[in-house]
N, C-alpha and C positions, 0 to 999 in steps of 0.2 A: 623823519622822512620815511622810516620803515612802515608806519601805519598807512601813509599815503600810497606807498608801493603796493602794499597788500590790498588796499581798496581798489587800486587800478587793476591789479591782477584779477581780483574777484569779478570786476566788471568785464574784463577781457574774456574770462572763462564763461560768464553768463551770455556774452554776445557771440560765442562760437556757434556755427551751424549745428543743428541737432545731431547730425551724423558724427561730427567730431566730438561734441560734448558727450555723446553716448559712449564713444570709444574710450574716453577718459575714465569711465567707471572702473576699469581694470588697470589704470596707470596712475601712479602717484605723481603729483606735480609739487615739487619742492623748490623753495627759494634758498639759494646759497649765495654767499657774499661774492666770491670770485671763482672762476674756473681754476681747478688745481693745475699746478705747473706740469705734473706728469701727463695730464690729458692734453694740454697745449702741445707738449713735446711729441706725444704719441700721434697727434693729428697733423703735426708739421706746421703748426701755426707760428708764423715768424714773430720775433720779438717786436713789441709795439702793437701787434694785433691781438684780438681776443675773441672770445665766444660770448654770445648772449644766452645760449641754451644748448642743451645736449640731451639726446635720448639714450638712456641706458636700458638695454634689453635685447631680446631677440625679436626681430620684425615678424609680424604675423605670417607672411608667406614662407618663412624659413622654419616654422615650428612643425613639430611632429608629436604624435602621442608618446613617443619614447623619451621626449624631453621632460624630465622631472627633476625636482630639487633645485631649480633655477631661482635666482633672486627675482622679486617682483619687478615689473617694468617701472621705469621712473623717468620723468622729464625734469631736468634741473634747469632753473632759470637763474641767471647770475645777475644779482641786483646791482653790484658795483659798476660793471661796465654799462649796463642799461641806463642807470641813473646818470652816469658820467657823460655818456654820449647823447642822451635824450633828456635834458633838464626840464623841458616843457612837458607838463602832465599830458597834454593831448598827444604829442609826439611819442611820449613814453608808452601811453596806452596802445597806440598803433603798432609800435615796435614789439611790445609784449604779445599782442595778438598775432603778429606776423611770425614771431619766434615760436609761439605755441603751434600755429598751423604747420610750420616747417618741421618741428619735432614730431608732431602727430603724423605727418607724412612719412617720416622715417619708421614710425611704429607700424604703418600700413605697408612698409617695404619699399617706399619710393626712394630713388637715388637723387643725388644733388641735381642732375640734369633735368629730371622730371619736375622737381620742385622749382627750379629756375623758370621752366616753361610756364608753370602755373602762377608764377609771381610770388612764390613763398620763399623768397631768399632775402 
């Protein structure tokens, strides 16, 4: 199933609009099995709920030239919850794409409300 997930992810990345795909030149997209418990707790995710992805970094609008020594930006996609909730490959591909767009939105500094309005939730 892992190879299938990777193939669907590659296709989702290839299908992103040029603006978003270009932004990912400076952001690592990594696949992790499950979101860590500490992150779920930190975000107040209730038991039984989960995350499909998470942006780790400092959003572009919050950066300054004085920021140095920070870890590179990263988008984590959580394979376990995605495959569990979207067993159909077509649905999985759509959700991976939506999750990528949502997390790229955070990279650009967008808040949850803005992402909801754009349908990236």
